[in-house]
C-alpha positions as CSV (number, residue, x, y, z in Angstrom):
1,M,14.2,6.0,-12.3
2,L,14.3,4.1,-8.9
3,Q,14.6,6.4,-5.9
4,A,15.5,5.1,-2.4
5,T,13.7,6.6,0.6
6,E,15.1,6.8,4.1
7,Y,12.8,3.7,4.9
8,L,14.2,0.3,4.5
9,Y,12.2,-1.6,1.7
10,I,10.3,1.5,0.5
11,V,11.2,3.0,-2.8
12,R,9.8,5.2,-5.6
13,D,10.0,4.2,-9.3
14,D,8.8,6.7,-11.9
15,Q,7.9,3.7,-14.0
16,I,5.7,2.1,-11.4
17,L,2.5,3.8,-10.3
18,S,3.9,7.2,-11.3
19,G,6.4,7.2,-8.4
20,E,4.0,6.2,-5.6
21,P,5.8,4.6,-2.7
22,I,6.1,0.8,-3.2
23,I,7.8,-2.1,-1.6
24,Q,11.2,-2.5,-3.2
25,G,11.3,-5.3,-5.8
26,T,7.4,-5.4,-6.1
27,R,4.6,-3.3,-7.6
28,T,2.9,-3.3,-4.2
29,P,2.1,0.3,-3.0
30,V,2.2,1.2,0.6
31,R,-1.4,2.2,0.5
32,A,-2.3,-1.4,-0.4
33,I,-0.7,-2.7,2.8
34,L,-2.2,0.1,4.9
35,E,-5.8,-0.4,3.5
36,T,-5.5,-4.2,4.2
37,W,-4.4,-3.4,7.8
38,R,-7.3,-0.9,8.1
39,M,-9.7,-3.7,7.2
40,G,-8.7,-5.4,10.3
41,V,-6.0,-7.8,9.0
42,A,-3.2,-8.0,11.5
43,P,0.2,-7.1,10.2
44,E,1.5,-10.7,10.8
45,E,-1.4,-12.0,8.6
46,I,-0.9,-9.6,5.7
47,P,2.0,-11.8,4.1
48,I,-0.6,-14.7,4.0
49,G,-2.7,-12.7,1.6
50,M,0.4,-11.1,-0.1
51,P,2.9,-13.9,0.0
52,H,5.5,-12.0,-2.0
53,L,5.9,-9.7,1.0
54,T,7.8,-10.3,4.3
55,L,6.7,-9.2,7.7
56,A,9.5,-6.8,7.9
57,Q,8.2,-5.2,4.5
58,V,4.8,-4.9,6.0
59,F,6.0,-3.1,9.1
60,A,8.1,-0.8,7.0
61,A,5.1,0.2,5.1
62,L,3.2,0.8,8.2
63,T,6.0,2.9,9.6
64,Y,6.3,4.9,6.4
65,Y,2.5,5.6,6.7
66,S,2.8,6.5,10.4
67,D,5.4,9.2,9.5
68,R,3.7,10.3,6.2
69,Q,-0.1,10.0,6.8
70,D,-1.2,12.9,4.7
71,E,0.8,11.7,1.7
72,I,-0.6,8.1,1.7
73,N,-4.1,9.2,2.5
74,N,-3.8,11.3,-0.6
75,Y,-2.9,8.3,-2.8
76,I,-5.8,6.4,-1.2
77,E,-8.3,9.2,-2.1
78,R,-7.0,9.5,-5.7
79,N,-7.3,5.7,-6.2
80,R,-10.8,5.3,-4.6
81,I,-13.5,3.8,-6.9
82,S,-16.7,5.7,-6.6
83,D,-19.7,3.7,-5.3
84,E,-21.7,4.1,-8.6
85,L,-18.9,2.3,-10.4
86,I,-19.0,-0.8,-8.2
87,D,-21.3,-3.5,-9.2
88,P,-24.1,-3.9,-6.6
89,L,-23.6,-7.6,-6.5
90,V,-20.1,-7.0,-4.8
91,R,-20.6,-3.7,-3.2
92,D,-21.3,-5.1,0.2
93,L,-18.9,-7.9,0.4
């Protein structure tokens, strides 16, 4: 079931990522945009690597995170891959 949030472009869908906040019309979670930004990619450059997103959607995701940091940080932790599961050939890329 699609659930709107009070944030433009941000929705929850029980059928997509178990209801994690995503960009409407995509399967892109807010956490993916946040983690890209945390890696040093400027918001204006994120749509280059994720061309299905607009700059407005990127800023909406960052705004959502700004207001709900604990929630998104929890999703990031739940989806983190432990170091021992990462192939050593790509671990330091």
